[in-house]
N, C-alpha and C positions, 0 to 999 in steps of 0.2 A: 467245653462242648461234648465231651464223652458222657457227662452226667445226663445232659439233656437227651442225647441218643439213648442211654440205657433207660431213662424214663419212657420214652417213645417205644421203646421194644417192649417195655414191660406192659404198657398200656395196649399196645397191639397184641400181646399176648393173651391178656385178660378178654379183650374183645372177641378174639378167636375163641376162647374157652367158653364165653358166654353165649356165642352164636351156635356152637356145637351142643352145648348142654339145653339151650332153649328149644333148637330145632329138634332134638331127640325127645325131650320132654313132650313138646306139643304133638309130635309125630305119634307118640304112644298113647297120650291122652285122647286125641282124636280117633286114632285107628281101634283102640280096644275099648274106650268107654264112651265117649260122645257120639260117635257116629253110630254105633248099635243102639244106644239109648234113643237116638232121634229117628232110627230106622233108615238111615241113609243107604241107597243102593250101592252096590260094589264099584261102580264107575267113580264114585265120590272117593272111595277109598284110594283108587289109582290116582286121583288128583292130589289127594293128600301125600301120597308116596313121592309123587313127582315134586311137590312142594318141598318135601324133606331132602330129597335129592339135589333140588337147586340149593337149599341152604347148606347142604355138606360140600358141594361144589364152590360156593361162597367161601366157605370156610377153608378148603384146600387152596384155592387162589391167594387167600389171606396168609396161610401158612408159608406158601411160597415167597410171598412178600417179605415175610418176617425172617425167614432164613436168609434171603439177601441183605436185608438190613444187618442181621448179626454178622453175615460175612464181610460186609463193608465197614462195620464198626470194627471188628477185628484186624482188618488190614489197615486201617487208620491208626489203631493203637500200636501197631509194629512199626510204624514209621517214627 
């Protein structure tokens, strides 16, 4: 069962990494390149900032869940 838990932990870690990388990449692309190219007003930039912030909060919640999964796995392995 430990191998399955290790795989679940690894999968969650990859998911978190993809969320963080994707959020930052999209935020930079929209803020620096796409938004100015389309001539979007500044209020849209704030909207994109809030969307990026939501993605980072989602990642932070998942990091906390990953930390709890790893702690539970370590405690189970000590038994």
